[in-house]
N, C-alpha and C positions, 0 to 999 in steps of 0.2 A: 534613516538616511546614513549611508556609509561613506559617501564621497561628495565633495562640493568643489566648485571652481569659483575663484574670487578674482576680481580685477581691482588693483590698487593704484591710485594715481601717483605721479611724481609730486613731490612737495618741495617747497623752498623754505628753509628754516633760518633762524637767526636773522629774521627780516629787519634790515637796517639796525636800529639801536636795540632791538629786542633779542639779545644773545641768550639762547636756550629758553626763550620765553615766547617769541612770536614765530608763527609759521603759517603758510597758506598752501592750498591745494591747487594743482594745475589740471586743466582739461586733458592735456596730452603732454608727454608720453605717459605710458603706464606699463606695469608688469602684471602678469597673471600667476596665480598660485592654485594648484590643484592639491587637495587634501584627501587622503583615503585612509580610513581607519582599518586596522587589521589585528590579528591575534598574535603578532610576533613579539610584543612586549618591548620593541625597540623603535627608535625613530630613524628613518633613512631619508636622504635628500638626493634628488636628481635635479640638475640644472640644464635647461635647454637654451641654446644660443649664448652659451657662456664663452666670452672671449677675454675675461679678466681673471681667470683662475679663482673663482669664488669658492671658498672652502665648503666641502660637503659633510665634514664632521659636525654633528649637531651642536657640539659645544663651541664651535668656531663660526657658526652661521647664525645670523640674527633670528631667522625663522625657527631653526632648530632649538636655539637656546630659549627663546620665548615659549615654545611648546614644552620644553623640559621643565621650565619654571611653573607653568600652568599645571602640568601633570603632577609635579611634586607637591604643590600646595593644595591641590584639589584631590590628591590621592587617587589619581586615575591610572589604571594599569593597561590601557590599550596600547597597541603598536600604531605607528603612524608613518605613512609615506607622504613626503612633501615633494611636489614637483613644481619647480619654479621656471616659468617661461619669461625670459628676459627680452624686453623690447626697448630698454634704455640702458645706457652705460653705467657701470658701477664706479664708485669712487669719484663722482663728479659733482657733488653737492646738489643732487636731485632727489635725495631721500630714498634711494633704491633699497637700502638696508632696512629703513623704517617701513617701506612698503611691504617687504617680505614678512617682517614681524607682525605688522598690523593685519595683513591679510590672513596670516596663520591664526592669530588669536580670534579674529572676527569669525573665521570659518569654523574653528573648533567650538566657539560659543554656539553656533548654529547646529553643528553636528551632534554635540553632546547635550544640547538643550540646557546650557548652564545658566541662562538668563542673567548674564553679567551686565551691569550698568556700563555706560560709555567710559566713565572714569576708571572702572575696574579693568576694562579691556585695555585702556591706555596704559595702566600701571603694569599689566602683564607684558604688553608689547614692548614697552620701553626697556624692560630688563634684557630683552634680546639685543638691544643696541650696544650692550657691553662687549659683545663679540666683535663689533666693528670699530667703535671709537673709544672703548674702554670706559664709557660713562653711560648711565641709564637715563639719558636725556629724553624728554617727553615730547618735544615740539614736533618733530617729523611724524612720529606715529600718531599723534593727536590729530594733525592735519589730514593724514591719510585715512584715519577712521571716521572723522567727523566731516571733512571737507570744509570749504570756506577758509576764513582767517581764524586762527586759534590763538588764544592768550592763556598761557599757563599761570593760573592765579595762585597756585600753591603746589609745592613739591612734597609737602608732608602735612596732611595727606595729599595725594594727587587730586587736583581740581582744575579742570580746563573749561574755558568759556569759548563757544563758537560764535563768531560774528559773520553775518552774510556780507559778501562782497559784490559790488556791481561787476558784471562780466567785463573784464578789462583785457585788452590785448597785451601779450607778454612776448618778449624775445629772450630766449635763453641760449647762451653760447655754452655748450657742454664741453668742459675741459677736465680730463681726469687729473687727479692729484698726483704729483710726482713723489709724494710720500704719504704714508697711510693716514696720518692725522697731524695737524698743527696745534691741537688743543693744548698741549703741554707748554707751548710758547706764549699763550695768551695770558695777559695780566689784567687785574682790575685796578692796578695802581695808575690811574689816569689823571689824578689831580682834581682839586675841588671845582674849578671852572668847567672843565670838560665833563665831570660827573653831573653837574647841574644841567648842562646842555643835553647830555645823554638822557636824563630823566625827562626833560622838557620835550624832547623829540619823541619819546615813548608816548607821552600824553598827546602829542600832535597826531601820531599814527592812529590812536584809538578815536580821537575826535574826528579825524578825516573819514574814517570808516562809518562812524555814526551818521555823518551828514552826506555820505556818498560822494565825497570830493576826492577823486583819484589823482588830480593834480597836486592837491595838498598832501595826499598820502605819499606820492612820489618824492616830493620835496622833503618830507619828514624822514624818509628812509634812506636818503642819499648821503647822510653823514653818520658815521659810527666811530667811536673812539676805542672800542674794546677789541673786536675781532677783525675788523676791516684792515687796520694797519699791518697786522701780522700776515693775514691771508692775502691781502693785496700785494705785499712784497714778494709773495711766492708765485704771482701770475705775471709773466713778462708782458710789459706794455699795458698793464691794467689801468693805471692812473691816467695815461694819455687817452686811451680808448674811452674811459668813463667821461672825460671832458668832452670828447667828440660826440658821444651819445647824447649827453645833456644839451650840448649846443645844437644838435640836430632836432631837438624838440621833445625828447623823452621826458615823461613826468618825473622819472627817477631811475637811478641805476645803482646797483650794489652787488656784493658777492652773494651767491646763492649757497646756503647751507654752510658746510665745512670747506667750501672751495673745491676745486678751483674754477667752478662755473661762474658765469656772470649773468645777472638777470636785469632786464630793463622793462619798465611799464610805460605804455605810450597810448596814443590814439590809434584808431584803425588806419587812418590816413598815413601815419608815420611808420607803421610796423614793417613794411617792406624795406624802406630806406634804412632803418636802424638795423634790421637783420643783415642787410648787405654790408653795412659798415662793420658790424661786429664780426661777421664771417671773414671779411677782408683782413681785419686786424689780427684775429686770433688763429686763422687757419694755418699759419706757418709754425705755430706751436706744435711740437711733436706729440703732445698729449691731447690735442684738439680732437673732438669727436664729431660734433654736429651742432648747427644752430637751428633751434626750434622756434617756429612761430606758433604760439598757442594762446590760451586765455586762462584767467583765473577761473576757478570752479567751486561751486558750493556743494558738490557731490564728493563724498568720500568713497571708501571701499564698498563694493557691491557684488552680490552673487550674480554670475552670468551662466548661461546655458553651456 
């Protein structure tokens, strides 16, 4: 097999209190990645439907960098053409960079018959994330590869646990970031009381998933003291809209990934109302892209025809 096409889901990372630890996969939207091995000895990248000036230099692209790391450590001398078909906006907290890296490593594992374990694929894919956010975080790529809700149990070595989620309606207001990353502004100096509540809420999230209670899940993810204060301040109207969304009956509402997108979990009956509310409030933002009505998904990357 010389070529393969992979579909990789959008993901929402930093879920509530789980900064760089919790993430989940979404049914839609998704990107597709086509990989073709060749004898050029180089990695080239082509991007279709690119409206965000995504870099095509392999060192500056998450898919390219992940492939470079895999080839280097596995001493692989093949050339590779990576063709990325974009169906979701970049830079909007939807895990698009993680999707590209995850699809590339998953596809190369199949093409080259490397028989990598899931944690090994996650470890290679996360190294591609350095090209985007400057940090090899594992949450987005783990959710993209495994699907469902993922918990990063350890970073050294990488060890990720997947938990199955009930299929739950999601509303995602996709808003592109006005700056590349806000990671450098985030601090862990939140004080003893907030730290205790942060840890308690992480426990509540896992408990809620175990018992299949998405209302409890939503309540647990709606407060965060680490990244939400920084990233919420960068989204005009975020705090007011969040209050409206929760008052309208959403189970929970928080920032998706690295921002500036906003995600809410709700019942089927409330999905249209909450989508209309979020679109009305955020559509005046010049960086607003689209409001998606989708669902959580237990499926990760998959090979397609």
